[in-house]
C-alpha positions in Angstrom: -16.6 -72.8 6.0 -13.1 -74.2 6.0 -10.1 -71.9 6.7 -7.2 -72.4 4.4 -3.5 -71.5 4.9 -0.7 -71.7 2.3 3.0 -71.5 3.2 5.4 -70.4 0.5 9.1 -70.5 -0.1 11.2 -70.6 -3.3 11.3 -74.3 -4.4 8.8 -75.9 -2.0 11.3 -78.6 -0.9 12.7 -77.3 2.4 11.2 -74.4 4.4 7.5 -74.3 3.3 7.0 -78.1 3.4 8.6 -78.2 6.8 6.3 -75.4 7.9 3.3 -77.1 6.4 3.9 -80.4 8.3 4.7 -78.6 11.6 1.8 -76.2 11.3 -0.7 -78.9 10.5 0.4 -80.9 13.6 0.4 -77.8 15.8 -3.1 -76.9 14.7 -4.3 -80.4 15.4 -2.8 -80.3 18.9 -4.7 -77.1 19.5 -8.1 -78.4 18.3 -7.9 -76.9 14.9 -7.4 -80.0 12.7 -10.1 -78.7 10.4 -7.8 -75.9 9.1 -6.4 -76.8 5.7 -2.6 -76.3 5.4 -0.8 -76.5 2.1 2.5 -75.3 0.7 4.0 -74.2 -2.6 7.0 -72.5 -4.1 7.4 -69.4 -6.2 9.6 -71.3 -8.6 8.8 -74.4 -10.7 12.2 -76.2 -10.4 11.0 -79.1 -8.2 7.3 -79.4 -9.1 6.2 -83.0 -8.5 9.3 -83.9 -6.5 9.6 -84.9 -2.9 10.8 -82.8 0.0 14.6 -82.3 0.3 15.9 -85.4 2.1 17.6 -83.3 4.8 14.3 -81.5 5.5 12.5 -84.8 5.7 15.1 -86.3 8.0 15.0 -83.2 10.2 11.2 -83.4 10.5 11.4 -87.2 11.3 14.0 -86.5 14.0 11.5 -84.0 15.5 8.6 -86.5 15.3 7.0 -85.4 12.1 6.3 -87.2 8.8 6.9 -85.3 5.6 7.0 -88.3 3.3 3.8 -87.5 1.4 4.9 -84.1 0.3 5.2 -83.3 -3.4 6.4 -79.8 -4.5 4.0 -77.4 -6.2 4.2 -73.9 -7.6 2.1 -71.1 -6.3 0.2 -69.3 -9.1 -2.0 -66.2 -9.0 -5.2 -68.3 -9.0 -4.2 -69.8 -5.7 -5.1 -66.5 -3.9 -8.7 -67.5 -4.5 -8.2 -70.8 -2.7 -6.5 -69.5 0.5 -7.6 -67.3 3.4 -4.0 -66.7 4.5 -0.8 -66.8 2.4 2.5 -66.7 4.4 6.0 -66.6 3.0 9.3 -67.6 4.4 11.4 -64.6 3.3 11.4 -61.1 1.9 12.3 -62.3 -1.7 9.2 -64.5 -1.8 7.2 -61.8 -0.1 8.0 -59.4 -2.9 7.2 -62.0 -5.5 3.8 -62.8 -4.1 2.9 -59.2 -3.4 3.6 -58.6 -7.1 1.4 -61.5 -8.0 -1.4 -60.8 -5.5 -4.7 -59.2 -6.5 -5.2 -55.6 -5.2 -5.8 -55.4 -1.5 -4.7 -59.0 -0.8 -2.3 -59.3 2.1 0.7 -61.6 2.2 2.8 -61.8 5.3 6.0 -63.3 6.6 5.4 -66.6 8.5 7.7 -65.6 11.4 5.5 -62.6 12.0 3.4 -65.0 14.1 6.4 -65.7 16.4 6.0 -63.2 19.3 9.7 -63.6 20.1 11.0 -62.9 16.6 12.2 -59.5 15.6 10.1 -57.4 13.1 10.6 -58.6 9.5 12.2 -61.9 10.7 12.6 -64.5 7.9 13.1 -68.2 7.8 16.5 -68.5 6.1 17.0 -71.0 3.3 19.0 -74.0 4.6 19.4 -75.6 1.1 23.1 -74.7 0.6 24.2 -75.1 4.2 24.6 -77.9 6.8 22.3 -79.7 9.2 22.3 -76.7 11.6 20.4 -74.7 9.1 17.6 -77.3 8.9 17.5 -77.6 12.7 17.2 -73.8 12.9 14.3 -73.8 10.4 12.5 -76.4 12.5 12.9 -74.3 15.6 11.6 -71.2 13.8 8.6 -72.9 12.1 7.6 -74.5 15.5 7.6 -71.1 17.1 5.7 -69.4 14.3 3.3 -72.3 14.2 2.5 -72.0 17.9 1.9 -68.3 17.5 -0.4 -68.8 14.5 -2.3 -71.6 16.2 -3.0 -69.3 19.2 -4.2 -66.5 16.9 -6.4 -68.8 14.8 -7.9 -70.5 17.9 -9.0 -67.0 19.1 -10.3 -66.0 15.7 -12.0 -69.2 14.5 -13.8 -70.4 17.7 
């Protein structure tokens, strides 16, 4: 059986696609290339469009390729497709918990970063400068490492 993870932010053009690309690479580095990683947004504003150029450039500077990304919207039916649904912030956490079937867990992505405080979020860099995108990359790398370690222990 294939294990599937979905990462969710608001528009699926900055945080969640950056996290998708980094998590996929981190899992591969840890021998978990078979884990399927996808991303989506809670909103539909950017569906079909590419990743924000600043996000793509930040990933490229870090050695990652986000060029294939196209934004999608998370819908209730997606809960049936994924084993783990992770969100970037409390607003999207509330949105997906409202949408989720009874008993279905949705967590903050940074909860997998052992150095992050409780309820830590990945802040939206969209309206800020490059430093915000750099910070998102640092945060998603840390959370990806933590999640990879946990999945390695659980799935092997």
